[in-house]
N, C-alpha and C positions, 0 to 999 in steps of 0.2 A: 115358881115366880108368878106374879100376877099378870093377867092378860094385859092390863093397862101399861105395865112397864115394858113388855115386849113390843107393844104397838108404838110406844114412844121411841124406842131404839131404832125401829124400822123406819120411822119418819126421818129421824136424824141422818141415817145412812143415805136415804134418797136425796134429801135436799142439800147436803154438805158437798161442795165441789171437791173434785179429785185433785189432790196436791201433786204437782210434777215432781219427778224424782230429782233428788239433789244431784247436781253436777259439779265437778271440780272447776275452779276458775282457770281461764287460759293464761298461760304465762306471757309476760310483756315481750314485744319484739326485741331482738338483740340490737344493741347500739351499732351504728355504722363504724367501719374500721377507720382509724385516724389516717388523714392524707399524709403521704410521704413527701417530704420536702425534696425538690430536685437537688441533686448534688451540685455544689458550687464548683464550676470549672476554673481551674487556675489559668490565667492568661499565659499564652505561649510567649516564650522569650523571643524577642525579635532577632533576626539574623544579624542586623547591624543596628547600632544606636542611631536613631534619627537625628538629623542635623538640627541644631537650634534654629529657630526662626531668625531670618536676617534682621538686623537692626538698622537704624539709620546710618547710612554711609557704608554698610557692608554690601559686597557684590551679591547679586541674586543667585539663588541656588539653581543648579541645572535641572531642567524638568526630566522626568523619567522617559525612557524611550517608548514610542507608540508603535504598536503592531497592528496592522489591518486584520480584522477578524472576519470580514465578509469577502471571501475570494470572488464572489460573483459580481461585485460592484467595482466600478472604476472610481477610485477616490482621488481627488485633486491633491497635488503636492502642497504641503504646508511649509512655507519658508520659516526657518528658524527653529524647527523641531528636529533634532538629530535622531538618526536611526529609523526614520519613517521611510518605508519602502512600499509604495502602493503596488498591489498585484497587477500584472498585465496578462489578461486572459488571452489565450491563443485564438486568432480569428478563425471563423468557420471556413471550410474549404470553398473557394469561389468557383462557380461554374464558368464555362467558357463564355466570354463576352460580358461578364459581370464584374463589378468591383468587389473586393473583400468586404465582408460585413462583420461588425463587432457583435458579440453575443448579447442578447437582451436579457437583463436580470429577471429572474423568476419572481413573480408577484405572489405572495402567500395567499392561499385561499382562492386563487383564480386559475382555472385550468388553462393551459396553453392551447391555442387553436391549431388544428392540423394545417399543414401547408396547403395552399390552394393549387390545385393542378389545372393546367390549361396552357394555352400558347404563351410563350414568353414575349414580352414587349420588344418591339424592334428598336434597336439603338440607332439614333440618327446622328451622324457625325456633323459637327458644326464646321462650317466652311467660312473662310475669310471672305469679305466682300471683294468682288472682282475689281480690277483696275478700271479707270475710266476708258470708255470706248475708244476705239481707234477711228480716226476720221478718214481712213482710206475709203474710196468709193465702193459702196456695197454692190454686189452683182444685182442687176435689175431682174425683178421677178414679174414678168408680164409687162414691163415698160412703165414709164412714169404716169401715163394716162390711167392705167389700171390701179396704181397706188393712189392717184388723186381721186379716182372714183370711189375706191374703198374708204379713203379718208373722209370723203364728203358723204358717206352713207347715212350718217345721222341727220345731217342737214337735208339730204334728199328725202328721207322718210318724213321729216317734219313738213316739207313743202308738198310732197305728192300725195300724202295720205288724205288731204282735203281735196286735192284735184280729182282723185279717183271717184269720190262720191259726188263731186260738183258737176262734172261733165260726163254724162253717159247719153250721148246722142240727144242733146237738148238744144233748143234754140238759144243763141247768145243774145239775151235781152239785157235790159238795165239791171234787173235783179241779179242775173248771173255775173255781170261785170262788177257789181258792188261786192259780191261774195269773193270774186277773184282778187279784188283789191285788198280786202281784209286778210285773205290768205297770204298774199305777198308781204304785207306789213308784219304779220305774225311770224314769218320766216326771216325777219330782220333785213329785208331788202330796203326798208325805209320808205317813208311817205313819198318823197319826190320821185324815186325810182318806180314805186308801185303806180303812181298816177301816170307816169310816162308810159309804162307797159300797157296799162288799161286803155290809155288813149290810142295806142297802136292797134290793139284788138278792136276797139270801137270803129276805127277808121277802115280796117280791112275785112273784118269778119262779123260785123254787127248784123243781126237778123238771120244769120245762117246757122244751120244745125252742125254742131262740132262734137267730136268724140275726145276721149282722154288722150290718145296718142297724138292727135292733131294739135291739141292744146299744148302738150309738152314740147312738140317740135317748134311751134310758133313762139312759145315762151323762151326756149333756148335761143332762138334767133334774136328776140328783143333784148335779152340779157347780153348776148355777145355784142350787139350793137352798142350797148352802153360801155362795156368793158374794153372794146377794141382800141380806142384811142389811148388808154392808160396802160396797156400791156406792153411795157418796154423793158427789155433785159438790161441789167446793170453792166454798162460798158465804160470803164474808166478811160480817161484821156491819158494815154501813156506818154504823151509828149510833155505833160506836166509831171515832173519828177522831183520829189515824191508826190504822188496823188494822195491827198489827205481826205480821209473819210471819217466823219464824226457820227457815231452810232448812239442814238438816244431812245428813251422810252421809260415807261413806269416800271415799278418793281415787278419782277417775275414774268416779263414778256419773252425772255430768251435772248437778250442782247449779247451776252458773253458767248453763248452757244452759236448764235448767228455769226459772230465775228470769226469763231474757229472754223465754221463751215466755209465761209468766204475765203479764209486764208488757205484752206485745203484746196479749194477750186483754183485759186490763183497760183498756188505752188504747182499744181498739176499742169498749168500752162507755162511753167518755167519762170515765173516772176519771183523777184525777191520781196518778201513781205516782212514788215515790222508791225508789231502790235503794242499798244500802250495800255497798261492795266489802270485805267482811270477811275475804276470803282474802288477808291482807296479806303472807304469805310467798311468794306466787306472783305475780310481776309480770304474767305473761300473763293471769291471771284478772282483774286490775284493768283491764288494757287492753281485754279482751274486753267487760267490763261497760260501760266507757265508750263503746265503739263501738256496742254494742247500745242503750245509753241514748240516743245521738244518733239512732239509727234509729227507735226507738220513741217519741221525744219525752219521755223520762223523765229526771228529775234523778238524778245519781249522786254519792254522797258517797264520795270516794276517799281513801286515806291519803296523807300528805305524803311519806313515804318507805317503802321496802320494809321489812317486818318490824315495822311499827308495832303498837301494842297494839290488838288486835281489839276488846276490851271498850270501850276508850276511843272507838274509831271508832263502835261501835254506839250509845254514849251520845250522841255528837255528832250522829249521823244522826237519832236520835229527837227531839233538841231542834230540829233544822232542820225536820223533818217537822211538828212542832207549830207552829213559827213560820210556815211557808209554807202551812199548811193542806192538806197532802197527804192523799189519801183512804186510801192504803195504803203501808206501808213494808216492802219485801222485803230481808231481811238475809242476805247470803251469808256462809258460814263456810269455814274451811280444812278440807280433807279430813283426816280423822283415822282412824287404824286403831282399830277397836273394842276391840282387846286392849291398847292403850297407855293406862294409867291417867293418866299425866301430861297427855297431850293431851286426854283426856276431861275432866279437871279444868279445863282452860282454857275449855272450852265451858260448864261450869257457871258460871265467872266471868262470862262474857258475860251470862248470864241474871240473875245477882245484880246486876250493874251496871245493867242495864235496869230492874230492879224498884226501884232507888233513885229513879227518876223516876216510875214507875207500877207499883204492886204487881200489876196485872193483866196486864202484858205479860211475855212475848209472848202474843198472843191465840191463835196457832196455831204449832205446831212440825211442819214437814213433813220426813219422812225420805225421801230419794231413794234408791231401791234399783235396782241393776243386775240385770236378769233373767238375764244370762249367768252370774252367780255361783251360781245354783241354790240348794241348801240352805244355803250360807253366808249368804244373805240372812236366813235365819231367825235365825241367831246374831247378826247385826248388829242386827236389830230388837230382840232381847232386851236387848242391852247399851245401845243408845241410849235405849230406853224407860225403863230404870232411871236413866239419867243426866239426861235433860232432859225427861222426860214428853212423849213423842211423841204428837201428836194425830191424825196422818193420814199416809198413804203415797202416794208417787208412784213408779210402776214404769216404768223406762225401758228402751230397747234391746230391746224384745220382737221387733223385726223381724230381729235378728241372733242370736237365741237359740234353742236347742233345749230350753230349760228353762223355758218359759212356764208350766208347771204349778206353779211355785213360788208363784204368786199364790194358788192354792187352799190350799197349805200355810200361807201367812201368814194367810189368812182363818180357817182352822180353828183355828190355835194361838193367835192374838192377838185376833182380832175387831176390829182397827183399821180405820177407814174407808180404802178405797182411792179417792182422789179422782180420779186421772187415770192414764192409761197412755200411753206414747210408742211409736209405731211408725215413726218417721221423723225427719228433720232439721228440717222446717219447723214453724212455730207451729201450723199446722192439724193436724199429726200428734200433738199433745198434746191429748187429748180426755178428757172425763169417762168414768169407767169404767162400762160397762154389763154387768151380770152375764150376762144371757141371750145377748147377742151374743158375749161372750167365751167362754162355755161351748160354744156351737155351733161357733165357729171353732176351738176347741181340739181338738174331736173330728172336724173336717173336714166339718161339715154346713153347708148354705147357710141 
């Protein structure tokens, strides 16, 4: 073979690409198996043939019975559903001194808290309110003077706290006297009484060096001089039978309580007492007077109905007191504001009706004043005196007042007798007014 032909074959072998070996084609993937249809379930035959739906005019079908499925809950009763029996869980065992407790239903997903350990709360027994107090004389604890001094402690502190810093061995000049006058006015002694006391100091001690104790002693003497003429115990004229006493005052001064205390004191002396519940617009006042009448052994004339005519009741009480031979008749009245002309006119009507039976009654008109009202008591006294001719005063609630000096103001301006003062709740705490004891207690002296 020629060399040219061999070279040509060699070139063809080098330049011709190598053919890949022949492979057999991959078989196609098998088709998915066909889905099986779920077997058709034949419906169960009902135990009983359902009743046809009621038509118009047919009676309604009875509902199926209901059974509680949650034993831990308290289900309310359902009226009209037969067969419903709500479960009643057993109460937890109660410890001593505690009430039985119903179980608390468990809340899903919330863990129950462990019981708190510690001291158990004290169970306080509820007590019924006590009956009204007895008006039997209470045993004296240290005498009336000590109770009066204790009752006036707030008034004393108000007066003496300024005197302590005012007089410490200083000369009694015009400036000191002016400060003393301001102190007395602030203690509710009133302007006229304060001017009178300062004039006495100026006359006897002006220009002298004085101390706190000396000023207190001199002040007590000046106050006692003002109060002396009006300190008169209440002494009824027992020859006038029945002795008629009309008790007046504004709301809340203690008129009804004062009548009960007076009745107790008169009963202790062996007198026959009749009380008229003239506060007909306040049922509580009538009931209180009836209770206290039973306790003190006194006769009480009460209205038939609430809001009855007070003048007519007073007329009836005076007739009964005459018929039964009572020694004294105490007539309660409704509390009236001294600035209400219509109410004050009704009080005048009571006096007019009483005088149709006896022109001399009432033999005494007692005005009850609350010491806590301070200078307002002066205005009350002025108005009531013009309306019903007040003959004497009773000052109450001195134990809770810082304005006890108002008694001095009343004495200086009106000169009306102060028959009694009250420093407590019992009958023994309503005592005749003693000027010297009151004056020394007011300035803090024994």
